C-alpha positions in Angstrom: 101.0 178.3 182.6 97.3 179.7 183.4 97.1 180.7 180.1 97.9 177.3 178.4 95.3 176.0 180.8 92.7 177.9 180.3 93.3 177.5 176.2 93.3 173.9 176.5 89.9 174.1 178.4 88.2 176.7 175.9 89.5 173.9 173.2 87.6 171.1 175.0 84.7 173.0 175.9 84.3 174.1 172.3 84.8 170.4 171.4 81.8 169.5 173.7 79.5 171.9 172.0 80.4 171.3 168.3 79.9 167.1 168.9 76.5 167.7 170.5 75.4 170.1 168.1 77.4 168.6 165.3 74.1 167.1 163.5 72.3 169.9 163.7 74.6 171.9 162.2 75.3 169.8 159.0 71.6 169.2 159.0 71.2 172.9 158.5 74.4 173.4 155.6 72.7 170.3 153.5 69.4 172.8 153.6 71.3 175.6 153.1 73.1 174.1 150.3 69.8 172.5 148.9 68.1 176.2 148.8 71.2 177.6 147.3 70.7 175.0 144.6 67.1 175.4 144.1 67.7 179.5 144.6 70.6 179.7 141.9 71.3 176.4 139.9 73.8 178.9 138.2 75.9 179.6 140.8 75.8 176.1 141.6 76.7 174.9 138.4 79.4 177.1 137.9 80.5 176.1 141.8 80.4 172.5 140.3 82.7 173.5 137.1 85.3 175.4 139.7 86.1 172.4 141.9 85.7 170.0 138.5 89.0 172.2 137.0 90.9 172.6 140.2 90.6 168.9 141.4 91.2 167.7 137.7 94.6 168.1 137.0 95.2 166.6 140.8 93.8 163.7 139.8 95.6 163.2 136.6 98.6 163.7 138.4 98.0 161.2 140.8 96.6 158.9 138.5 99.0 158.9 135.8 101.7 156.4 137.7 99.1 154.4 138.6 98.0 153.3 134.9 101.7 153.7 133.6 102.2 150.4 136.6 98.9 148.7 134.8 100.3 149.2 131.6 103.8 147.9 132.6 102.1 145.0 134.2 99.4 144.5 131.1 102.9 144.0 128.7 105.1 142.0 130.7 102.7 139.3 130.9 101.7 139.6 127.3 105.1 139.2 126.6 105.0 135.8 128.6 101.7 134.8 126.6 103.2 135.7 123.3 106.3 133.6 124.6 104.5 130.6 125.4 102.4 131.0 122.4 105.5 131.3 120.2 106.8 127.8 121.6 103.6 126.3 121.1 102.8 127.2 117.6 106.8 125.8 117.1 106.0 122.7 118.4 103.3 122.1 116.0 104.6 123.8 113.2 107.8 121.0 113.5 105.1 118.3 113.9 103.0 119.7 110.9 106.2 119.5 109.0 106.9 115.9 110.2 103.3 114.6 108.9 103.8 116.8 105.5 107.4 114.8 104.8 105.0 111.8 106.2 102.2 112.2 103.7 104.7 113.1 100.3 106.5 109.4 101.2 103.2 107.6 101.6 101.5 109.4 98.1 104.9 108.6 96.3 104.7 104.9 97.7 100.7 105.1 97.2 101.6 106.5 93.5 104.0 103.3 92.6 101.8 100.7 94.1 98.9 101.7 92.1 101.3 101.3 88.9 102.1 98.2 90.0 98.7 97.1 90.5 97.3 98.7 87.4 94.5 100.1 89.0 91.7 101.9 87.2 91.4 105.3 88.6 88.8 106.7 90.7 85.9 108.5 89.1 85.8 112.5 88.7 83.6 113.8 91.5 81.6 116.3 90.4 79.1 118.7 92.6 76.1 121.2 93.2 75.9 123.7 96.0 71.9 125.0 96.8 70.0 126.7 99.4 67.8 124.3 101.9 64.3 126.1 100.7 62.4 124.5 103.0 62.0 121.7 105.8 60.0 118.5 104.2 59.8 116.9 107.7 56.8 115.6 109.0 55.8 112.9 111.9 56.8 109.9 109.2 59.9 111.0 107.5 62.7 113.6 107.5 63.8 115.2 104.6 64.6 118.9 103.0 63.7 120.7 99.8 66.8 121.8 98.2 66.7 124.5 94.8 68.7 122.8 92.4 67.2 120.4 90.2 67.5 118.1 86.6 68.3 121.6 85.1 71.1 122.1 87.6 72.4 118.5 86.9 71.1 116.7 89.9 70.7 113.0 89.5 69.0 110.9 91.8 70.9 108.8 94.3 73.7 111.4 94.3 75.0 112.4 98.2 74.1 115.1 100.1 76.9 116.5 102.3 77.5 119.5 104.1 81.3 121.0 105.1 81.3 118.3 108.2 79.8 115.6 106.5 76.7 113.6 105.5 73.1 114.3 105.3 72.0 111.7 103.5 70.7 111.1 99.8 68.9 112.6 96.7 65.5 111.0 97.0 63.0 113.2 94.2 64.5 115.8 91.5 62.7 117.5 90.0 63.3 120.5 86.7 63.9 123.0 89.8 64.0 121.5 93.0 65.2 118.2 94.6 64.2 116.3 97.8 66.8 115.0 100.2 66.1 111.7 102.4 68.2 112.8 106.0 70.0 110.1 107.3 67.5 110.2 110.4 64.4 109.1 108.2 63.1 106.2 109.4 63.7 104.5 105.4 67.0 105.6 105.3 69.8 102.4 105.4 73.4 103.4 104.9 76.4 101.1 104.7 79.0 102.2 107.7 82.4 100.9 109.0 83.4 101.7 112.8 87.0 103.9 112.4 88.6 102.5 114.9 87.3 98.4 115.2 86.8 98.0 111.3 83.3 96.5 111.9 80.7 97.0 109.4 77.1 97.5 109.9 74.4 99.5 108.5 72.9 103.0 110.3 69.2 102.6 110.1 67.3 106.1 110.6 64.3 106.2 113.3 63.0 109.5 112.9 65.0 110.4 115.6 68.1 112.9 115.6 70.1 109.5 116.8 70.1 107.0 114.4 71.1 103.1 115.5 73.1 100.7 113.7 71.8 97.5 113.0 73.8 94.4 112.0 76.7 94.5 114.0 79.3 91.4 114.7 78.4 89.9 118.3 81.6 90.6 119.4 82.1 93.9 118.1 83.6 96.4 120.8 81.8 99.7 120.3 82.6 102.3 122.5 81.3 105.8 123.1 83.2 108.6 120.8 84.0 105.8 117.8 83.7 107.7 114.4 81.3 106.1 111.9 82.0 106.7 107.8 80.7 104.8 104.9 81.8 101.9 104.4 81.3 101.3 100.3 79.6 98.2 100.4 76.7 98.7 97.8 78.5 101.1 95.4 76.3 103.7 96.4 78.5 106.2 98.2 82.6 105.4 98.0 84.3 104.5 101.5 85.3 106.8 104.3 83.0 109.8 104.0 82.4 111.0 107.2 78.8 109.9 109.3 79.0 110.6 112.9 79.9 109.8 116.3 78.8 107.1 118.4 76.9 108.7 121.7 75.4 106.1 123.3 75.5 102.0 123.6 72.6 100.7 126.1 70.4 97.8 125.6 72.1 96.5 123.1 71.2 99.6 121.0 74.3 101.7 119.6 73.2 105.0 118.7 75.1 107.6 116.8 74.8 111.8 116.5 75.8 113.1 112.6 78.5 115.3 112.3 76.1 117.2 110.0 73.5 119.4 112.2 70.2 118.3 110.4 68.3 120.9 112.0 69.9 123.4 111.0 70.6 123.3 107.3 71.1 126.2 105.1 73.5 124.9 101.8 73.7 121.6 101.3 76.3 119.9 98.5 75.0 117.3 96.0 77.7 115.3 95.2 78.4 112.7 92.2 80.9 109.9 92.9 80.2 108.3 89.2 78.9 105.2 91.6 76.4 102.8 89.6 75.1 102.1 93.3 71.4 102.0 93.9 69.2 99.8 91.8 68.0 100.9 88.5 64.9 100.3 89.9 64.8 103.0 92.2 67.1 105.2 90.4 64.2 105.2 88.2 66.7 104.1 84.9 64.9 102.2 82.4 67.1 99.3 81.9 66.1 98.0 78.5 66.7 101.7 76.8 70.0 101.6 78.7 71.1 98.2 76.8 69.8 99.6 73.6 71.8 102.7 74.3 74.9 100.7 74.3 77.2 100.5 71.4 77.3 97.0 69.8 81.2 96.8 71.0 79.9 97.7 74.8 76.9 94.8 74.3 77.4 91.4 76.2 76.1 88.6 74.4 75.1 86.1 77.1 75.7 82.3 75.2 73.0 80.0 75.0 72.3 77.4 77.2 73.1 73.9 75.9 69.9 71.7 74.5 69.0 69.4 76.8 69.7 65.7 76.2 67.1 63.1 75.5 66.5 60.4 77.8 65.3 58.3 75.1 67.4 56.8 72.5 66.3 57.4 68.7 65.1 54.6 67.1 65.9 53.7 63.9 62.5 53.1 61.4 62.6 49.5 60.9 62.6 49.8 65.1 59.4 51.5 65.7 57.1 49.4 67.4 54.0 49.0 65.3 51.0 50.7 66.2 47.9 48.7 67.2 44.8 49.7 65.4 
């Protein structure tokens, strides 16, 4: 009993002593490690490598179940995600098949109606793609220069487009380059149609990023988000070309944001729809030369106007009045 109580007393005194001098001992140990590291870096490096070699396999064994559980949870999550994606794609595929069948039916109906009406087929569309090499915009105009001209078949008045919408129209054509007037140019006027309401109007450029709509009907119900397309009025462009989206309706003005990013044009497509559209004077076409170039069978001769009837009756020679001398 006495030995046990003496051992407990010694342990308590040792604990008290260690608590008193623990900070000093740890400080001395730290300085000793620093001195050993400075004195013999090779020995310290070997000690680090030995510790890493000893602990590395143990860490690998401990972390293996954790990584396995993490991979299993990721696989389960991926499975449920893929299952949901497969269900969504299946529904979309079924909807697309229904739309395809409807499109085929409408196409067949359209062809039969065209045959009944003996409609003239649409002209063949041709286009030329060209890179944009310069920005021709200034304080008063908005345009770009494309590397394609008369040598490539570009004609004044053609529609300039990109993948998602109309950009403008070809304004000037040189031998190797052409200038395109953008929709935002203050001189640009484009007949348009509001898709939702079927209201026709004119899109006018104002040298800002958002052209405005003019000549809307008074009872037009225009809302933000309405899509704007070409109306085909005037024959310059065919109907249905995507133009932009209504982004603001305020103070009696309707502003449109073009679908095409007019500030980041790299390539444009100049499309010839085979429409006469723009006036001959604007296109630079000599109407007299065009008339003489037509074959005789194509020339249409205007009927001669009738001679105006005389108001006085024709007098016989015997009834002519005598002339006073």
